[in-house]
N, C-alpha and C positions, 0 to 999 in steps of 0.2 A: 454446260457442266463446271466447267470453273467458274463464270459468270452468278451462279448461285453459290457457290463456297466462298467467292469474295462475298457476297453481300452477308451471308451468313456467320463469317468471321467478323465481317465487320459489325452487325449487328450485336452480336456476342459479346466483342473488346467495348464500344459503346455504351453497352447498359452496364458494364463491369463499371467503366468510368464511372459513369453519371452515379452508380450507387454508392461507390466510394467515396464522390462527392458529396452526397445528401448523408453521409454518416453522422450518427447522431453523437453529441459534442457533452461528453460527461464532464459534471460542475466539482470543481475541484476547491477544499477547504482548505486554509492553511493553518495550522496549531501553533499555538507558542505559548511561552508562561504567565501570558494575558490572560490565556484558557485553564490553565491550569496544570500543563505542562511542566516536569519540574527544570529544563534547561530547553533551551534556541541549539543546542550542541547537539543531535544524536548521534551516537555510534555505532547501533545497533538497534534492530528491529525482529518481533518474533510477533506470529499470527498462532496461539495456542488451542490445544482442541475444543477448546470453548468458544472457539471465537472472539476471544480478549485481542486485544492488540498490546505490546511491550514493547518501551523502549527502554533502550540503555543510553542514560544520557551522561553529560559532563557531572550532573548532579544528583545520581542516582536510577532510579528505576520507576518510569509512570505504565501505569496498564490504564486501556481507556476501554470503555467498552462501547463505544458509539457517540456515550454522550457526555460524560465525565472522566475525569483525571483522577486514579488514587495515584500518590506517589507513595516510593517505598525509599528513605533514606536512612533511618535507624537499622544497626546490625550489618551494614556492609561493611567490608574488609578497609572501601575507599570509598569516594564520593564518586567518582567515575567506571561505570559499565561499560567494559567493551564486548561482552558476549553472552546472550542470554539459550539457555539451552530447557526443553520441559524432556522428560525420560517420556517412556512408555507408562510409566505407572502415576503420572502426572506431577510429578514431581522438577521442579523448578530449581 
């Protein structure tokens, strides 16, 4: 019985190790000002209720829809944005 338990345990452990080693690698993409980001220096990130990513940067706010950036620099109290917040009613 002990041998059976040891073999069973070995089987579980080895399958767990093999499964971890064969884990899928996710593709990573870096975005910079060349891609449309307002600054390469990011202070904060927010994912809103609609799925947009908002980046508070040293030079304004950038909203990313998964394909393109829209930059907001006008109307901000200063160029650097250190925090982003979406309220329950959708106000930023």
